[in-house]
N, C-alpha and C positions, 0 to 999 in steps of 0.2 A: 504494500500500500504506500502510495506516495505521500510524503509530508506536505501539509498545506503550504502554499506559497506565502512567504513573508512580504509585507509591503516594502517596496524599495524606499530607501531614504531619499529625501529631496536632494537634487543636485546642488553641490556646493557652489556658491556664487563666486565667480572668478574675480579676484582682486583687481582693482584698477591698476593699469600699467603692466599687467601680466598677460602674456600671450600663451598660446597652446604649446604643445611639444614640438611642433614643426619649427623650422628655422627661418620661415618667412616672416618679415616684420608686418604686424597687423596695421591696417590703415590708420587706426586712431593713435598709433605711436609714431607715425611718420611726421607728425607735426613737431616732434622734439628736435630742436636745433641749437647749435652752439656748444662751445666747450667751456666748462666752468672749473675753477680752481678754488678750493677752500683755503682761505688765508688763516694760517695758524699764528697766533700772537700770544704773548704772555709777559706780564710785568713791563709793558710799554715797548716790547720789541717783537718784530715779526720774525718768525723762523725762516732762515734763508731757503729752506726747501720749498717754501711757497713761491719765491721768485724763480727758483730753478724750474718748478712745474709750469710757471707762466711762460717761460721760454718754449717749453714743449707744447703747451696749449696753443700758443700763437702759430706754431708750425702746423699742428693738426687742424686748426681752424682755417688756415690759409688753404690747405688741401681740400677741405670740405666747402670752402667758400662761405664760411659762417663767422660769427663773432666770438670774442673771448669775454667771459664774465668771471667775476670773483665774488665770493660770499664772505662777508666780514661780520661776525657776531661778537657782541660784547656788552659791557655795562653802560649805563647812561652817561658816565663821566669819562669813558675811554675814547681816545682820539681815532675812532674808526675811519672818519673821513680822511684823516692824514694817511692812514694805511692804504686807503683806496686811491688817493692821489699818487702814492708811490707805485701802486700796482699799475696805474695807467702808463707810467714811464717804462714799465717792463712788458707792455703789450696788451693790457686789458682794455676793453672797449666800454664795459659796463661794470658797476659795482653794486651789489645787492646788500644793503646794510640793515641790521636790526639792532637797535639799542634797547636794552631791557635790564632792570635790576637783577633778574635771576640769571643773566648771562655774564655776570661779573665773576670771573674765575671759571675754569672748565668743569662742567658736570655733564654726564652723558645724556640725561633726560631732556633738559631744555635745549641743548645743542642739537640733539637728534630731531626734536620737534621743529626747531627753527630751520634746519637745513632741509628736512623732508617737506616742510610746508612750502618753502621757496621753490624746490624742485617741482612739486606738484602744480604750483601756480605758474611758473615761467618755463618749465619743460625743456631743460637742457638735454642735449644728446649725449654728452660725455661729462663725467664728474671725476676730478682728480684730487687726491689728498696725499699728504706726505705720510710715509710709513714711519711715523714717530709714535711715541707712547699715546699721545692724544689722537693722532690721525688713525692709527690702527683700531683704537677703541671706537671712535666715531664712525669710521667707514663701515665696520661690521654691522653696527646697529642700524645705520641708515640704509644699507643694502637690504637688510632683513625687513625693515619696515616698508621699503619700496618694492620688495619682492623682485629684485633684479640681481644681475650677476656682479661679482666683484673679483678682480684679479689682483692679488697682493704681491708686494715686493717685486715690482716689475723692473727690468733692466733696459727695456726698449719699448717705445710706443710708436705706432704708425697707423696709417689708414689702409685697410686692405683694398686693393684696386678693383676687385670684383664685387664684393659685398658692400663696400664703402663703410664697413664696421671698424671699430677700434681694434687693432691687432696688438695685443699686449703680450710681450714676451717676458718669461720669468724662468728661473731654474726650477727643475723638478726632479723627482726620484733621488733625493739626497744631493742634488746639485750635479748629478751625472749627465743630465740632459737639459737643454733649453727648449721650452715649449711655447708656442704662440696660441693664445686663447682669445676667442671672439664671442661676444655676447650678441647673438644674432636676432633673437626674437623678444628682447626685453629692452626697456629704456628707463633710466639712463644707463649707459655703459660706464662702469666704475672701475677705477684702478688706484692703487697706492704705489708710491715710489719712494725708496729710501733717500735720505739726504746724501748729496754729493754724487749720486748716480748720473744725474743730468747736469750739463754745463750751465753755469750762471750766465744768463743773458745780459746784454749790454742795455743800460738804461738810456732812454731817449728823452733828454730833458725837455720840458715844455709840452710833452704829449698829455692830452687830457681825455676825459671820457664822461659818461653819464652816470650819475649816482641815483639809485632808486632806494628810497627808504621804505621799510616794511615794519610790521608789528608781529610780536610773538603770541600774545594772547594766552599767557600762562602765569600762574601765581605761585608764590613760594610754597604754599600748603600742598600743591600738587606734586612736589618734588620730594622723593624719599631721601636722597642723599643731601647732606648738609655740609657746606664748606666752612669749617671752624677757623682754620688758620693755615698759613703757608710757612713751612720751615725749609729753607734752602739747604741743599746737600752741600756741606762744606768741601766734600771731595769731588764734586761733580765736574770741576774743570781741571783736576789733576792730570788726567789723561784725556787728551782731546784729539784723537786720531783723525776724525773726518775732516778737520780743518788745518792739519799740519802741512807745511810746504815740502818738508823732507821726512821720509819715513824709511827706516832700515828695519826689515823684517827677517825673522829667522824661522827655519823649519826643522823637522826631526832629523834632517841631514846633518845637523850640528851635534848629534849624538847624545849630549848630556847638558844639564843646566850650567855647568862650569864653562863649557864652550859657548853657550848662549850669551855669556857676559861680553863676548867680543862684539855682539850686535849693539849692546848698550854703549860700549866704548866708542864705536864709530858714530852712533847717533849723537852722542854728547859732543864730539868734535864738530859735527856738521850742524849742531843746533837743531836737530830733528827729534822726532818721536820714534818709539820702538813698537813694531808690530810683530805678530806671530801667527802661525797657522793653528788650526783647531787641535791637532795632536799635541802641540807644545802646551797649549792651555790645559788640555785634559791631563797631561802629565804633571801639571803643577809648576811648570817652569816660570810662567808669567801669569798675571791677572787676566781674567776673562775680558776686561775692557780693552785689552791689546789685540784681541782676535780680529783678523781681517778675513772677510769672506762671506759666503752666503748666510751663515748663522752668526756672523760677527759684524764688524763695521764695514761700511763701504767708504773707500777713500779716493781722493783725487789730487794727490800731491804733485808738485813740480818734478820731484825726483823720488823714485821708489827703488830701493835696493833690496833684492830678494836673495838671501843667503841660505843655501841648503833646502830650497823649496822646489818641489818637482813641477808645480804649476797645474795641479788638478783643477777642474772647472769650479769646484766649491770655493777655492781660493781666488781663482781668476776673476770671477764675477765681482769680487769686492775691490779689485785694484787695477783692472785692465784699462781704466780711463785715465791713468796717471800720464802726465806729460812725457816723462822719460822713465823707462823701466830698465834697470841693470840687473841681470841674473847671474848668480854664481852657483855653479853646480858641477859635480865631478862627472855626471852623465851627459855626454854631448847630445843624447837623444831625449833629454828631459822635455816634457811638453812646454815648459816655461820659455824655452828658447824659440818657440814658434811665434810668440807675440812680444818678446822682450825687444827693446830697441838696441841694447848692447848685451853681449853675453861673454862671460868669463868661464871657460871650462877649467876647473881647478878645485882644489880642496879649500873650502870656505875657512877652515881653521888657519890656513896660511894666507889666504887672500885678504881676509878682513883686517888682520893686524897691519899688513902692508898698505892697505888703503887708508887705515886710520893714521899711520905715520906720515904718508904722503900728503893727505889732506891737512893734517896739523902743521906740517912744514910749509905748505903752500899758503894757508891762511895766516900763519905767523909772518911770512914774508910780505904778504899783501898788506897786512895791518901796519907794518913798518913803513911801507911805501906811502900809505895814506897819511901816516903821522909825519 
């Protein structure tokens, strides 16, 4: 005997902005236009990753024939219009600003509401955020609220010539591969990019744009999280790899922590910072803040010296944008020689002291000439 049929549940209502499983963009989402950048600021300063993203946004918008917008959220007494004016010099055409008491200091709930409300109202095609502590937290909740795709920690952004979608490239499978991800049937297309991955654009003095003021419509009692105080980390600027002009990095090819001290000696003479690969950090040779690579810091120095580093893609994605890369390795077939500007095939334990001595002598001689 057959069991009686159970009444089927009513079909779930499809959320606004969400398409079906096919890859064709629905008609109602084709109105989304423009490239937006979320401007991250704190204690009166804009994070430089926002300007780096604006440079990329300008390129993407020019390919799409659209405009560049920025979103600036903050308290009633914060100089958001000043940040917008600076954004215009870096390529923005419009600035969407919300002043509200609950936006003084970052909290996920009000910032998510402010950004998602603006997206739903003005409908940008692409939304970019920095892959910082704030950006990662905000991007995930905004993408979830909007029911759209998010590609995190991208190393390259482009427009696919066929689909016209954002082609976001990022490392995957533990950094062993680079994959390009496209959000075809959803809008906006979202991506985060780590600081120093993209080049800093040149500011165009005198360039202006349109400022659009909006409102949040949220009160303090609606927010669970409370911001009680801000206590600065006294050690936060002790190691500042992403903004160092000279970095000397060491890998497991240096064999032991005693030999790794040679990296510190060369960095000290050059006035640079010390970096390391993930195995060195895991072995306890150096602090985690010195790790360069996919799961560490992304750097863009004028000079990057890599000693005893093979050049696996996990490390490469964190430093390949350096202006000049000098590699030291005993293996002439090491992958790092494929993208280094200069290569020294030799024992780093012998080469590093020689370089340290030569640089010290040269710099001492030059300082005497200046004097």
